[in-house]
N, C-alpha and C positions, 0 to 999 in steps of 0.2 A: 581536569583535561578537558572530557567532554564538553562542557561552557565554555572553554576557550577555543574550542572546535566551530562548534555552532555561532558565536561571537563573532568569528570569520568571515562567516557566509553574508553577517547581514548589512546592505547598504551595497550589495554589488549585485550584477544581473548573474543570472544562475541557469544552466541548461539541468533542469535535475536529472533527467537521463544520466547525465555525467558522472554525477553525485556518488553513485550507487555501482558498483562492478560486479558482474555475474561472476558466479562461483562455482565450477563443478560438482553436481552430486548434491545441491544444497540450495538453502533461501539464505540469503544477507540483506541485513537493514542498518540504515541508518536514518537516525531521529535530528531533525533540521530545527525543529520547535519544540519544547516541551517547556508550558505554562498551565497553571491554575485552570486557566479555562478553556483550555486544550492543547492537542499536540500535531506535528507532523511527521510522518516517517517514511521512508524512501524504503521502497524491499524489491530485490531481484531475486527471481524463480529461477533455478533451470529448468529444463523441459523434466516433466514427469513431476516434479514435487508442486506440493500444494498445502493449503490449510485443511485440516477436518473440519466438519461441522461445528461452530460454536454459537454462542451469542456475548453481547457486549453492552453495559448498561449505558453506552451513549452511543447516538448516531455515528455513524461513519461515512465518511465520503470517500468512494474508491475511485482514482482516474488514472487509466492504464497509459503510461509512457511510452512502453515499446512491446510490441511482440503480442501474443493472443492467449486468452484463456477463457475458463469457463469458470461461470458464477453460478453460484444456487442462493436464493434468497426466499425463506419462506415456502421451500419445495419447487420453486420455479426456477429453470435454467436458462441463462442468459450468454451467450459467446460476446466477447466483447475483444476489443483489439485497441489500438494505441489512438488515443484522442476521447476517448470515450469513457465517461464517466458514471459510478452509478452509488446511492445513499443505501447505506444499511441501516436501518430502524433500529433504535435500541430496544434488545431484548427480544429480535425476531433471530432464527434460526438461519447462518450462511455459512459459506465455505467457498473454497476456490480453487482451479487444480490447471497449471501452465499445459496449454495446448503447444506453444512452442518456450522457449526460455522468453520470459517477460518482466518487463519492471513495473512498478505501480507507486503514486503516492496514496496514501494515508491517512485522513483530515478526521481526528477524534475529536469534536466537542463536548466535551461536559459541560452538566448543567450546574 
């Protein structure tokens, strides 16, 4: 079923922030591509939500689609807002936290 929903998006003009909705008190996600080479997942974060520090085995490209957040990469803090992108290198600790409600696109590139 999920693959059918993703297939419905192909060949269409998409507005990424419209593909994932805010949900009170939580983080919501929607995977729009999942292939052996990588994936693209959209997230919405309610205010004061976030992801605790972690690492990933692959490079990850995060683009803020709406709102504002704080991002930490290898101990360095960045304030980000809509239209900005950051690359989390593989195996480097990173975390993020909502300043306002925000949406982001996460592109994982697998090796």
